[in-house]
Backbone as CSV, one residue per row, in Angstrom:
resi,resn,N_x,N_y,N_z,CA_x,CA_y,CA_z,C_x,C_y,C_z
1,UNK,-19.450,-15.258,21.758,-18.435,-13.996,21.890,-16.985,-14.458,21.341
2,UNK,-16.409,-13.775,20.576,-15.079,-13.993,20.050,-14.153,-13.225,20.798
3,UNK,-12.958,-13.859,21.341,-11.970,-13.143,21.819,-10.561,-13.330,21.105
4,UNK,-9.808,-12.370,21.142,-8.277,-12.665,20.803,-7.563,-12.806,22.009
5,UNK,-6.770,-13.666,22.320,-6.007,-13.946,23.326,-4.532,-14.085,23.276
6,UNK,-3.831,-13.333,24.160,-2.498,-13.190,24.250,-1.940,-13.605,25.729
7,UNK,-2.898,-13.693,26.443,-2.787,-13.949,27.947,-3.948,-14.928,28.522
8,UNK,-3.700,-15.277,29.506,-4.896,-16.354,29.981,-6.098,-15.559,30.175
9,UNK,-7.120,-16.400,29.752,-8.578,-16.035,29.704,-8.941,-15.995,31.210
10,UNK,-9.939,-15.112,31.561,-10.484,-14.996,32.942,-11.789,-16.081,32.880
11,UNK,-12.228,-16.377,33.925,-13.372,-17.286,34.103,-14.540,-16.587,33.291
12,UNK,-14.736,-15.393,33.642,-15.704,-14.677,32.841,-15.645,-14.754,31.207
13,UNK,-14.525,-14.534,30.890,-14.245,-14.792,29.493,-14.610,-16.111,28.860
14,UNK,-14.191,-17.156,29.549,-14.322,-18.554,29.253,-15.904,-18.720,29.344
15,UNK,-16.499,-18.213,30.125,-18.062,-18.370,30.198,-18.738,-17.690,28.997
16,UNK,-18.313,-16.499,28.700,-18.823,-15.868,27.478,-18.666,-16.413,26.063
17,UNK,-17.446,-17.116,26.162,-16.989,-17.866,24.751,-18.044,-19.145,24.862
18,UNK,-18.450,-19.741,25.974,-19.058,-20.897,25.972,-20.669,-20.664,25.483
19,UNK,-21.020,-19.363,25.594,-22.386,-19.113,25.147,-23.003,-19.610,23.761
20,UNK,-22.002,-19.626,22.803,-22.278,-20.148,21.491,-22.585,-21.597,21.556
21,UNK,-21.630,-22.567,22.088,-21.885,-24.002,21.870,-21.970,-24.774,23.217
22,UNK,-22.192,-23.987,24.256,-22.376,-24.698,25.578,-21.260,-25.335,26.252
23,UNK,-20.897,-26.630,25.638,-19.835,-27.381,26.092,-18.454,-27.372,25.652
24,UNK,-18.267,-26.602,24.414,-17.061,-26.439,23.942,-16.762,-25.066,23.292
25,UNK,-15.486,-24.769,23.091,-14.962,-23.550,22.540,-14.135,-23.913,21.327
26,UNK,-14.654,-23.201,20.060,-13.800,-23.260,18.926,-12.587,-22.464,19.144
27,UNK,-11.208,-22.846,18.530,-10.105,-22.055,18.737,-9.354,-22.163,17.498
28,UNK,-8.842,-20.951,17.018,-7.878,-20.920,16.049,-6.645,-20.318,16.683
29,UNK,-5.377,-21.201,16.631,-4.141,-20.776,17.035,-3.188,-20.435,16.007
30,UNK,-2.664,-19.141,16.204,-1.451,-18.895,15.373,-0.187,-19.296,16.079
31,UNK,0.397,-20.479,15.463,1.432,-20.986,16.304,2.912,-20.262,16.188
32,UNK,2.942,-19.592,15.176,4.298,-18.632,15.061,4.095,-17.394,16.143
33,UNK,3.056,-16.712,15.942,2.987,-15.547,16.764,2.523,-15.737,18.193
34,UNK,2.061,-16.994,18.436,1.691,-17.417,19.842,0.518,-16.701,20.335
35,UNK,-0.613,-16.588,19.708,-1.893,-16.131,20.221,-3.022,-16.834,19.511
36,UNK,-4.212,-16.465,19.895,-5.206,-17.256,19.358,-6.645,-16.508,19.292
37,UNK,-7.490,-16.900,18.532,-8.883,-16.506,18.373,-9.730,-17.539,18.957
38,UNK,-10.837,-17.212,19.845,-11.729,-18.244,20.415,-13.112,-17.829,20.467
39,UNK,-14.033,-18.826,20.365,-15.344,-18.585,20.627,-15.982,-18.363,19.270
40,UNK,-17.147,-17.929,19.201,-17.627,-17.757,17.778,-18.405,-19.023,17.350
41,UNK,-18.999,-19.001,16.061,-19.685,-20.019,15.654,-18.898,-21.033,14.815
42,UNK,-17.856,-20.616,14.275,-17.146,-21.506,13.314,-15.592,-20.948,13.109
43,UNK,-14.717,-22.134,12.903,-13.398,-21.858,12.851,-12.939,-20.809,11.659
44,UNK,-13.683,-20.998,10.472,-13.510,-20.100,9.512,-13.650,-18.630,9.816
45,UNK,-14.537,-18.211,10.644,-14.671,-16.850,11.197,-13.614,-16.406,11.812
46,UNK,-12.939,-17.252,12.851,-11.843,-17.009,13.600,-10.482,-16.888,12.889
47,UNK,-10.487,-17.857,11.758,-9.354,-17.696,10.944,-9.424,-16.420,10.216
48,UNK,-10.363,-15.875,9.725,-10.561,-14.915,8.891,-10.252,-13.595,9.623
49,UNK,-10.325,-13.588,11.004,-9.996,-12.589,11.947,-8.551,-12.478,12.048
50,UNK,-7.858,-13.704,12.262,-6.423,-13.717,12.455,-5.707,-13.138,11.072
51,UNK,-6.100,-13.766,10.087,-5.638,-13.342,8.698,-5.578,-11.807,8.545
52,UNK,-7.037,-11.157,8.866,-6.967,-9.674,8.827,-6.021,-9.075,9.739
53,UNK,-5.530,-9.607,10.719,-4.673,-9.047,11.800,-3.176,-9.329,11.340
54,UNK,-3.080,-9.876,10.245,-1.665,-10.097,9.746,-1.014,-11.639,10.042
55,UNK,-2.024,-12.563,10.401,-1.479,-13.929,10.537,-1.240,-14.407,8.946
56,UNK,-0.473,-15.619,9.102,-0.154,-16.212,7.727,-0.875,-17.532,7.992
57,UNK,-1.623,-18.042,6.840,-2.468,-19.088,6.914,-1.836,-20.385,7.268
58,UNK,-0.537,-20.713,6.950,0.054,-21.802,7.344,0.463,-21.994,8.672
59,UNK,0.258,-20.917,9.459,0.626,-20.876,10.870,-0.715,-21.047,11.720
60,UNK,-1.853,-21.291,11.060,-3.221,-21.212,11.631,-3.656,-22.507,11.817
61,UNK,-4.184,-23.061,12.987,-4.531,-24.299,13.105,-5.707,-24.314,14.191
62,UNK,-6.855,-25.022,13.618,-8.200,-25.095,14.280,-8.298,-26.270,15.238
63,UNK,-8.860,-26.097,16.273,-9.074,-27.084,17.462,-10.337,-26.738,18.220
64,UNK,-10.776,-27.634,18.998,-11.937,-27.383,19.889,-11.523,-27.795,21.252
65,UNK,-11.774,-27.023,22.263,-11.491,-27.019,23.705,-12.950,-27.583,24.484
66,UNK,-12.533,-28.542,25.080,-13.707,-28.999,26.216,-13.302,-28.608,27.559
67,UNK,-13.739,-27.468,28.073,-13.264,-27.128,29.449,-13.449,-28.102,30.560
68,UNK,-14.653,-28.754,30.581,-14.968,-29.511,31.773,-13.889,-30.685,31.895
69,UNK,-13.444,-31.250,30.740,-12.189,-32.298,30.896,-10.920,-31.619,30.582
70,UNK,-10.990,-30.425,30.229,-9.714,-29.974,29.712,-9.145,-30.592,28.539
71,UNK,-9.908,-31.108,27.605,-9.595,-31.770,26.568,-9.518,-31.075,25.133
72,UNK,-8.502,-31.254,24.338,-8.422,-30.634,23.116,-8.506,-31.628,22.206
73,UNK,-9.445,-31.218,21.157,-9.561,-32.019,19.895,-9.084,-31.335,18.660
74,UNK,-8.118,-32.030,18.066,-7.269,-31.317,16.796,-7.934,-31.401,15.510
75,UNK,-9.299,-31.106,15.644,-9.991,-31.257,14.249,-10.799,-29.816,13.942
76,UNK,-10.530,-29.571,12.698,-11.285,-28.474,12.014,-11.213,-28.396,10.436
77,UNK,-12.120,-27.952,9.751,-12.057,-27.998,8.233,-10.875,-27.033,7.832
78,UNK,-10.573,-26.034,8.858,-9.492,-25.201,8.195,-8.124,-25.817,8.212
79,UNK,-8.087,-26.977,8.974,-6.813,-27.786,8.795,-6.735,-28.525,7.391
80,UNK,-7.752,-28.610,6.791,-7.630,-29.601,5.503,-7.122,-28.778,4.387
81,UNK,-5.676,-28.983,4.239,-4.969,-28.375,3.268,-3.743,-29.264,2.958
82,UNK,-2.915,-28.743,2.049,-1.974,-29.716,1.466,-0.814,-29.964,2.438
83,UNK,-0.453,-28.927,3.222,0.576,-29.352,4.485,0.221,-30.067,5.491
84,UNK,-1.057,-30.547,5.554,-1.726,-31.395,6.515,-2.082,-32.724,5.878
85,UNK,-1.875,-32.917,4.803,-2.273,-34.253,3.942,-3.769,-34.128,3.766
86,UNK,-4.354,-33.012,3.486,-5.547,-32.567,3.281,-6.569,-33.440,4.369
87,UNK,-6.236,-33.484,5.692,-6.969,-34.065,6.575,-7.322,-32.817,7.669
88,UNK,-8.611,-33.064,8.247,-9.274,-32.138,9.128,-8.545,-32.242,10.478
89,UNK,-7.916,-33.255,10.785,-7.324,-33.494,12.037,-5.775,-33.070,11.801
90,UNK,-5.286,-32.409,12.830,-3.796,-32.135,12.662,-2.937,-33.397,12.660
91,UNK,-2.048,-33.545,11.769,-1.369,-34.831,11.585,-0.027,-34.696,12.102
92,UNK,0.618,-33.669,12.151,2.010,-33.556,12.584,1.904,-33.392,14.223
93,UNK,2.737,-34.561,14.939,2.791,-34.224,16.255,3.307,-32.931,16.931
94,UNK,4.320,-32.350,16.127,5.083,-31.251,16.666,3.965,-30.005,16.665
95,UNK,3.125,-29.984,15.569,2.176,-28.918,15.344,1.051,-29.224,16.592
96,UNK,0.504,-30.316,16.736,-0.485,-30.765,17.834,0.058,-30.357,19.127
97,UNK,1.354,-30.697,19.402,2.005,-30.212,20.721,1.966,-28.779,20.893
98,UNK,2.277,-27.922,19.884,2.412,-26.369,19.945,0.972,-26.007,20.189
99,UNK,-0.141,-26.475,19.440,-1.516,-26.049,19.575,-2.036,-26.251,21.059
100,UNK,-1.674,-27.510,21.440,-2.084,-27.656,22.960,-1.375,-26.939,23.875
101,UNK,-0.306,-26.767,23.627,0.619,-25.885,24.762,0.003,-24.675,24.743
102,UNK,-0.260,-24.041,23.610,-1.081,-22.530,23.518,-2.361,-22.675,24.237
103,UNK,-3.000,-23.511,23.710,-4.451,-23.602,24.399,-4.357,-23.782,25.992
104,UNK,-3.541,-24.583,26.411,-3.364,-24.770,27.846,-2.932,-23.478,28.438
105,UNK,-2.042,-22.712,27.758,-1.656,-21.535,28.380,-2.715,-20.411,28.444
106,UNK,-3.472,-20.357,27.642,-4.325,-19.337,27.515,-5.788,-19.788,28.166
107,UNK,-6.303,-20.937,28.103,-7.543,-21.211,28.640,-7.402,-22.016,29.842
């Protein structure tokens, strides 16, 4: 299940997002508008939903959240672009901090 979050997810919502991958939830965060799309099979799908809703690609960053350990992994193919050194892992500490902060706020 894919959800758009602007507020904290309920336990039921987290459980439904875990149906796709069981151990983790794929997340795409809009760091400027401070909301995110979560769940689903892949980051590209989540990114497309946010772009259709008016987000700007340079504001979108993909990560994976592991709820058991409350761990964030800052890696996604959608992060592979020029402003990130063409790397799948988020390179800039300020962006990593913002992504983590928003994930912790909503999940």
